[in-house]
N, C-alpha and C positions, 0 to 999 in steps of 0.2 A: 538455540532452538528460529533464531529467525530466519539461520540462513537456512535452516532445512525447510519452515514455511515456506519462504520464498521460494523455495527449489519443488514444492509439492504443488503447489501455486501453478507456476508455468506448467507442470503434467495436468493440472484441474482444469485450464484454462484452453485446452483441446477439447475437453469436453461437453463447455461451454457454447461453444461456435451459433449451434448451431439453429439454437433459443435467443442467440442475442444477434448476430450477423446479418440479419436477413435482407439490411439499404448498408450495415457496410464495409468493410474494405473486401476485395474479390479476391478468386485464386481460383486458377486457374485446374482442371485435373488430368494435366499431360496426359490425356488420352492417345493414343495410337503412340507412334513412336515420340511424338512430341518433350522433352524436359520437364516434369512433374515444378511447378514452380513452389518458391523457400518461402514458407512460412515463417512472420514476425512475429515475435512475443516484447511486444516495450517495454524498457525499463523505466517509467514515469515517475521521476524522483530527482531529488537536488542531486547535483553531480558539482554544485557550485555552491557559495553561500555558506550560512550561516552549520549548517543541515546537512553538508556537502556530504557525511560523512553514509548518509540515505542509501545514496544510488547507486556506490563500492555493497551494499549490503543485498545489494537487492541482483547485479551483476555475480555473486559469487555463491547466489543462489540458483539463478536461470542458467548457466554456462555448466554447470554439470547436468543438469536436468534435461539441458537440450543436446549432448555428448548421450548421455544413454539414450533420448529416445531413437537419435540419430543413428543413432550403432545396432537401436534395435530395429531397423528399417524408414525407420519416420513415422509417419502420421496418411496412411490412404498415399503410398506412397511422393508425400512431400519428404523432401527434411526441414530444421527449422531452424530459426537462426534468433538471434538478442540482440535488441535495437536499444542502444539508448538516444532518451532523448531529457535533454537536465529541464528541469524546471527550475531553478533555481532558486525552490523553496517560497514564491512568491507569486502570489497569482495571478498578477500582469504579465505576468513572465511566462506563467504559465499556462496559463489561458487562448497565445499566437501558439506554442508551443504543441499544446497538444491541438490545436485547429492543423496544423506544419506535419504532426505525422497523422493527422489519420486521412488527410491529401496526398499524402506524398508514398507513405506507407501501402502500399496498394494490398498484398496480402500479410496484410495484419488480424489477426488474429484474437489479441486478448495483451494487457496488458498486468505489469505488476504499476501500483501503486491506482489514486496516489498516495502524498502522504497528508500529514494534519494540516502541511505546509497550506495547501496551494488546493485542496475538495474542498472545500464549498464550492469552489469557481468551475471544477471541473471534471466533478464527476456530473451533472446536469448535460455538459458538452458528449464526454465519451458514450453517455446511455444513451442520448440523442440518435449518436453515431452507432448504434450499437455493436458498442465495441465488451465485450467479459474485461472489468475492475475487480483484479486481483488486493484490494486497498489495503493499507499500512495508518490504515487513520481513522485512531481509538476517538474522536469528537462526538459529543453526545450528540449532534443535531441527527445522526448515522446510526443511531444505539434501536431508531424504527425508521426506517427504509423501506421505499415501494422503487427504487430502480427497477426497474431486472437485472440489467446487468453487475450488478454489484454486488461482491462479494467479500465481509471483512475477512481479514486473516492474523487477525488479535483480536486480544479480548479488548476492549471501549475502554477511556482513558475512564471513567467515573466508575466504574469497577472496579481498576487496581489502583484509583482512591481509596476503595474498602475496602481492599485486597492487604494493602501495604501497617493499612491503620490494625485490623486484627493481627498483621502476623507482630506487627510492634506491642501489641495488645498483649497476646498469648506468652511472648520472649521476656512481659517484666518490666515493660520502660511506662511511667509514667507520666514524664515529661519529654520535647521529642522540639528538633530545629526543623522547619525543612527547609532545604533550599536543591530548587528546583530550576530551567533555563526559561527561558523567556520565549522560545518557542509556543506556538498555539500546543500542541501534543502535550510536553512537559506543564505548562500552565492550568487544563483542561484536570489533572492530578488533584491539582489542591484542593476542592472545595470540599469536595468527599476523603477526603482523608483528613483533613484537621475538622470537617462535623464530624465523622466515623469515632476520631479519638476524644473528641467531647466527649461521646456521648458515651464513653464506655470508660469513661470517669477519667483521661488524660488531659494535662496542658499542655498549649503550645508554647515558646518562648516568642519574647516579641521584639525583632518581627520575626514572622514564621517563613517569611520566605526573601530569598538574595535573586537576584533575577542576573544570571550567568549568558555570556553571549557563547 
């Protein structure tokens, strides 16, 4: 499901350029006999580190979307490309990566990302650069976003916690142990999961959380 969503996000990024790129990356329309520039979609996610799987998941959506768009003639005469930018899942690495991407990719029209690992640090930067973002962060901090160029393509983490509790309740479970990773996205599922499961009459084993890399 995530691969299908990221493929859709790559195509939707093209539609939002006019609203968010007034001072962002520039691109030539290729007037006359000059070739049109290639428009870039950034895959702004971890490709290394504990959450290194996030980046390849974005690649899995971006590449087929770009191939379909290019096979159909591109966008207003422009071909498309996917550009990898490794955030390493760490805000300290993601901030300079975002700055580098915006400075060097002069035809950047949007990004797939950032993830929960680096969103709090990089969403303001990308928004200030008028770069459309199709983020895979479910952090509650973005449940009510005022960023003009921000679109969330995954459910909020706190909502997923409630959904898991409801599923367990309907499946007849009354006792449960929850095991989550220690990354920001996984951790933010836990409070609402435990709260909702308890409110529905269930109990959680102690300790209910095991941190894993």
